[in-house]
C-alpha positions as CSV (number, residue, x, y, z in Angstrom):
1,M,118.2,79.7,47.3
2,S,121.3,79.3,48.8
3,L,121.9,81.3,52.1
4,G,125.3,80.0,53.2
5,N,127.5,82.6,51.4
6,Q,125.5,85.8,51.9
7,G,127.3,87.3,54.9
8,P,128.2,86.6,58.7
9,L,124.7,87.3,60.1
10,D,123.2,84.4,57.5
11,I,122.3,81.2,58.8
12,S,122.0,78.1,56.8
13,P,118.9,75.4,57.4
14,E,121.4,72.7,58.5
15,A,122.6,75.3,61.6
16,L,119.2,76.2,62.4
17,A,118.0,72.5,62.4
18,D,121.3,71.8,64.7
19,E,120.2,74.7,66.8
20,A,116.8,73.5,67.2
21,L,118.2,69.8,68.2
22,K,120.2,71.5,71.0
23,M,117.8,73.3,72.4
24,Q,115.5,70.5,72.3
25,Q,118.3,68.4,74.1
26,K,118.5,71.2,76.8
27,L,114.7,71.4,77.3
28,G,114.7,67.5,77.7
29,A,118.0,67.1,80.2
30,G,116.1,70.3,82.0
31,L,112.9,67.8,82.7
32,N,115.1,66.0,84.2
33,T,117.4,68.4,86.4
34,L,114.1,70.0,87.9
35,R,113.0,66.8,89.3
36,E,116.3,66.8,90.8
37,V,116.6,70.6,92.1
38,D,116.6,71.1,96.2
39,D,115.1,73.3,97.9
40,V,117.4,76.2,97.5
41,E,118.9,77.5,100.8
42,Y,120.7,80.6,101.3
43,G,123.4,81.3,104.1
44,A,126.5,79.5,103.9
45,T,127.7,80.7,107.6
46,K,126.7,79.9,110.6
47,K,125.7,82.8,112.9
48,E,123.8,83.5,116.0
49,A,121.6,86.3,117.5
50,V,123.4,88.5,120.1
51,W,121.1,91.2,120.1
52,S,117.7,92.7,119.1
53,D,115.2,95.6,119.1
54,G,111.9,94.9,117.8
55,K,111.9,93.2,114.5
56,V,115.9,94.1,114.1
57,V,118.1,91.4,115.1
58,L,122.2,91.6,115.3
59,Y,123.8,88.1,114.3
60,R,127.6,87.1,114.9
61,Y,128.9,84.9,112.1
62,R,130.7,81.9,113.4
63,G,133.8,81.0,110.9
64,E,135.7,77.6,111.0
65,Q,138.5,79.3,113.1
66,A,138.4,82.0,115.9
67,P,138.8,85.6,114.5
68,T,142.3,87.3,115.3
69,A,140.9,90.7,114.7
70,K,140.7,92.7,118.0
71,V,138.0,95.0,116.5
72,P,134.8,93.7,115.3
73,L,133.5,94.4,111.8
74,L,129.6,95.5,111.6
75,I,127.6,95.1,108.4
76,S,124.7,97.5,107.6
77,Y,123.0,96.5,104.6
78,A,120.0,98.2,102.5
79,L,116.4,98.2,103.7
80,V,115.5,97.2,100.4
81,N,116.5,93.9,100.0
82,R,118.0,91.0,102.6
83,P,121.4,91.0,103.8
84,Y,122.0,87.6,103.5
85,M,123.6,88.5,99.4
86,V,126.5,88.8,101.3
87,D,126.6,85.1,102.4
88,L,124.7,83.7,99.8
89,Q,126.1,80.5,99.2
90,S,129.8,78.7,100.0
91,D,131.4,79.5,97.0
92,R,129.8,83.1,96.8
93,S,130.3,84.7,100.2
94,I,131.9,88.0,101.0
95,V,131.3,86.9,104.7
96,R,133.2,83.6,104.4
97,G,136.0,85.4,103.0
98,L,136.2,87.7,105.7
99,L,135.9,85.2,108.5
100,A,138.8,83.1,106.7
101,R,141.2,86.3,107.2
102,G,140.4,86.3,110.8
103,E,137.5,89.0,111.1
104,D,135.0,89.2,113.7
105,V,131.7,89.7,111.6
106,Y,128.4,90.9,112.5
107,I,125.8,92.0,110.4
108,I,122.0,93.7,111.2
109,D,119.2,92.1,109.8
110,W,116.2,94.5,109.8
111,G,113.3,92.2,109.6
112,Y,110.2,92.6,107.8
113,P,108.5,96.2,108.3
114,D,104.6,95.3,108.9
115,R,101.8,98.1,109.6
116,S,102.9,98.7,113.3
117,D,106.2,100.0,111.7
118,R,104.7,102.6,109.3
119,Y,105.9,105.6,111.6
120,L,109.4,104.0,112.0
121,T,112.0,107.5,110.9
122,L,115.3,107.7,109.9
123,E,116.3,108.2,113.5
124,D,115.0,104.6,114.4
125,Y,117.1,103.2,111.9
126,V,120.3,104.9,112.2
127,E,120.4,106.2,115.8
128,R,117.9,103.5,117.6
129,F,118.9,100.2,115.7
130,L,122.1,100.8,113.9
131,G,123.3,102.8,117.1
132,G,122.2,99.9,119.3
133,A,124.3,97.5,117.5
134,V,127.3,99.9,117.7
135,D,126.8,100.1,121.4
136,Y,126.5,96.5,122.2
137,L,129.6,95.8,120.2
138,R,131.4,98.5,121.9
139,R,130.0,97.1,125.2
140,E,130.6,93.3,124.2
141,H,134.3,94.1,123.4
142,G,135.5,96.5,125.8
143,L,136.2,99.0,123.0
144,D,135.7,102.7,122.5
145,A,135.0,102.4,118.5
146,I,134.4,99.7,115.9
147,N,134.8,98.9,112.4
148,L,131.7,99.7,110.2
149,L,131.1,98.3,106.6
150,G,127.6,100.3,105.1
151,I,126.7,98.4,101.6
152,C,124.6,100.6,99.5
153,Q,121.7,102.7,101.6
154,G,123.2,100.8,104.5
155,G,126.3,102.8,103.6
156,A,124.4,105.9,103.8
157,F,123.1,105.0,107.3
158,S,126.6,104.6,108.1
159,L,128.1,107.6,106.9
160,C,125.3,109.4,108.6
161,Y,126.0,107.6,112.0
162,S,129.8,107.9,111.6
163,S,129.2,111.8,111.0
164,L,127.4,112.0,114.2
165,H,129.0,109.6,116.2
166,P,132.7,109.8,115.0
167,E,134.4,108.7,118.4
168,K,132.5,105.5,117.9
169,I,133.7,104.3,114.7
170,R,137.1,103.5,114.3
171,N,137.3,102.8,110.2
172,L,134.7,103.2,108.0
173,I,134.0,101.0,104.9
174,T,131.4,102.1,102.4
175,M,130.3,99.6,99.5
176,V,128.2,100.7,96.3
177,T,127.2,103.7,98.3
178,P,125.3,106.6,96.7
179,V,126.6,110.0,98.0
180,D,125.8,112.4,95.1
181,F,122.2,111.2,94.2
182,H,121.9,113.9,91.2
183,T,124.3,112.2,88.6
184,D,123.3,112.7,85.1
185,D,123.7,108.6,84.6
186,N,121.6,107.7,87.7
187,M,118.0,106.6,86.3
188,L,116.6,105.6,89.5
189,S,117.2,109.1,90.7
190,S,115.9,110.6,87.8
191,W,112.6,109.2,88.3
192,T,112.7,109.7,92.5
193,R,112.9,113.2,92.1
194,A,109.8,113.7,90.1
195,M,107.8,111.9,92.8
196,D,105.2,113.3,95.0
197,V,106.7,111.1,98.3
198,D,103.8,112.6,100.5
199,L,100.9,111.5,98.3
200,F,102.8,108.1,97.6
201,V,103.5,107.4,101.3
202,D,99.8,108.9,102.6
203,T,97.9,106.5,100.1
204,L,100.1,103.4,100.7
205,G,101.4,103.6,104.4
206,N,104.5,101.5,104.1
207,V,105.7,100.7,100.6
208,P,105.1,97.3,99.2
209,A,107.8,95.1,98.6
210,D,106.2,94.3,94.9
211,L,106.2,97.5,93.8
212,M,109.7,98.6,94.7
213,N,111.1,95.2,92.9
214,W,109.1,96.2,89.8
215,C,110.9,99.5,89.8
216,Y,114.0,98.1,90.1
217,L,113.5,95.6,87.4
218,T,112.2,98.0,84.9
219,L,115.4,99.6,85.3
220,K,116.9,97.2,82.8
221,P,113.9,95.7,81.4
222,A,115.4,93.4,78.6
223,R,117.9,92.0,80.8
224,L,116.3,91.2,83.8
225,F,112.3,90.3,82.2
226,V,113.6,88.6,79.3
227,Q,117.1,87.7,78.6
228,K,118.2,86.2,82.2
229,Y,115.4,83.9,81.6
230,V,116.4,83.0,78.2
231,G,119.9,82.5,79.2
232,L,118.2,79.7,81.8
233,V,117.9,77.2,79.0
234,D,121.6,77.0,78.3
235,I,121.8,75.7,82.1
236,L,119.1,73.5,82.3
237,D,121.3,70.6,82.1
238,D,123.3,71.6,84.7
239,K,121.8,70.9,88.3
240,K,124.0,73.3,90.5
241,A,123.7,76.0,87.8
242,V,120.0,76.0,88.3
243,E,120.0,75.9,92.0
244,D,122.3,79.0,91.7
245,F,120.0,80.7,89.6
246,L,117.1,79.7,91.9
247,R,118.8,80.9,94.7
248,M,119.8,84.4,93.1
249,E,116.0,84.5,92.2
250,K,115.0,83.8,95.9
251,W,116.8,86.6,97.1
252,I,115.7,89.2,94.4
253,F,111.9,88.5,95.2
254,D,112.6,88.1,99.0
255,S,112.3,91.7,100.0
256,P,110.7,93.5,102.8
257,D,108.0,96.1,102.7
258,Q,109.3,99.9,103.4
259,A,108.4,101.6,106.7
260,G,106.5,104.5,105.4
261,E,108.0,107.3,107.1
262,A,111.7,106.2,106.8
263,F,110.9,105.8,103.1
264,R,109.8,109.6,102.8
265,Q,112.5,111.1,104.7
266,F,114.8,109.4,102.8
267,V,113.3,110.1,99.3
268,K,113.3,113.6,100.2
269,Q,116.6,114.0,102.2
270,F,118.6,112.0,99.7
271,Y,117.0,111.4,96.3
272,Q,115.4,114.7,96.0
273,A,117.6,117.2,98.3
274,N,120.9,115.3,97.4
275,G,121.4,116.4,100.9
276,F,125.1,115.0,101.3
277,I,126.1,117.3,98.9
278,N,123.8,120.2,99.4
279,G,123.5,119.9,103.1
280,G,120.3,119.8,105.1
281,I,120.0,115.9,106.2
282,T,118.7,115.6,109.4
283,I,118.4,112.5,111.8
284,G,116.1,113.7,114.3
285,D,116.9,116.9,115.4
286,R,120.9,116.6,114.2
287,E,122.3,117.9,111.0
288,V,124.6,115.5,109.4
289,H,127.8,117.0,108.2
290,L,130.1,114.5,106.3
291,G,133.0,117.0,106.9
292,M,132.6,115.2,110.5
293,V,133.9,111.9,109.0
294,E,137.3,111.9,110.0
295,M,138.1,108.4,110.6
296,P,139.9,106.4,107.8
297,V,137.3,105.5,104.8
298,L,137.8,102.7,102.2
299,N,135.0,103.4,99.5
300,I,134.5,100.4,97.0
301,F,132.4,101.2,93.7
302,A,131.6,98.9,91.1
303,E,132.3,100.4,87.6
304,Q,129.2,98.5,85.9
305,D,126.8,99.5,88.6
306,H,123.4,100.7,87.2
307,L,121.7,101.3,90.4
308,V,124.6,103.6,92.2
309,P,126.8,104.9,89.2
310,P,130.6,105.2,89.9
311,G,130.6,109.1,90.2
312,A,127.5,108.9,92.5
313,S,130.0,106.9,94.8
314,K,133.1,108.5,93.9
315,A,131.7,111.9,95.2
316,L,132.5,110.8,98.9
317,R,136.2,111.9,98.4
318,N,135.3,115.7,98.3
319,V,132.9,115.7,100.8
320,V,134.6,113.4,104.0
321,G,136.7,115.3,106.5
322,T,139.5,112.3,106.6
323,K,142.9,112.9,105.2
324,D,143.0,108.7,105.2
325,Y,140.6,107.8,102.1
326,T,141.1,105.0,99.9
327,E,138.9,103.7,96.8
328,L,138.7,100.6,95.2
329,S,137.0,100.4,91.7
330,F,135.4,96.8,91.2
331,K,135.1,95.3,87.9
332,G,131.5,94.3,87.9
333,G,127.9,95.3,88.9
334,H,125.9,96.2,92.0
335,I,125.4,92.3,92.5
336,G,128.6,91.0,91.0
337,I,130.5,92.7,93.9
338,Y,129.1,89.8,96.2
339,V,128.9,86.9,94.4
340,S,131.2,86.8,91.4
341,G,134.2,84.9,91.3
342,R,136.6,88.1,91.0
343,A,134.5,89.7,94.1
344,Q,135.7,86.4,96.3
345,K,139.1,87.2,95.3
346,E,139.5,90.8,95.5
347,V,137.0,91.9,98.0
348,P,137.4,90.5,101.2
349,Q,140.9,90.5,100.7
350,T,141.0,94.3,100.1
351,I,139.0,95.0,103.1
352,H,141.3,92.7,105.6
353,D,144.2,94.4,104.2
354,W,143.1,97.7,104.9
355,L,141.9,97.1,108.3
356,L,145.2,95.4,109.0
357,A,147.1,98.3,108.3
358,R,145.0,100.4,110.5
């Protein structure tokens, strides 16, 4: 029976045999490639610890040239993953792009919480840790205010801090930062809103990293459990591509546990109560009002972001008090905004130009 003329979806025996041969060749080459793959490292840029509080460390990045910017830029990343995603490797590093343009870049490393951190609160993270880093930089540089770049959950922390201490932040940049947690297309929020977070935290204490990772991966199960590993076969004969793949895998599964009390507060106030939109977020005994965010704001969001949908981030325009508000719409996803080739060209340059103009 001939299959050759039945339609565009039909595959001839010859084509199947050719595909099988190519697959065999890829797998054969992969055996050699995997023997040659080095232990993948992350972090392309030299950095030095300049301040710490408990497990939290503030690092200063050192570029190939001295910074020309007069105001330092502090990066606040999310708690759920390690912050080296912004400096994953030499050709995928937002940090290197910023340093090359003269920015003076610092980053907070939240560390790995253990049982002794079970009762850390949002006040600890926003006021003690983020605030401590801000105050260190203000003292060190002799400035009243610094520039702050908040990413994902770190952006939510940055918004809280900027509203409580607007005099200490000169310019605020938010990247893939959720503001409206109740948009219709936010699957993660839909799951979280039905959660008995008190029972969850009272039972587990700290939230295990593996459990958090499982939740994130099941948002796109076909893509993240099957498709990317099937796609790995296509690059098995390319040592660099395999190392890039493994470096990304290492980052995905290098996740800290979550301090239980801070997790409880964040889920209740942000995911369940949608506090940025409805009000009621409190850090310690102070209420957050985003209308107090009157410094210039640059809001960067990703158009194909499944964790922070564009609408969740663009809601920021309607709640901040500043009249100097700018948006950058990035064609990519939640991770692509750091590591894609497009991101290396667009994101650091946009941030640098925006800061330079202010």
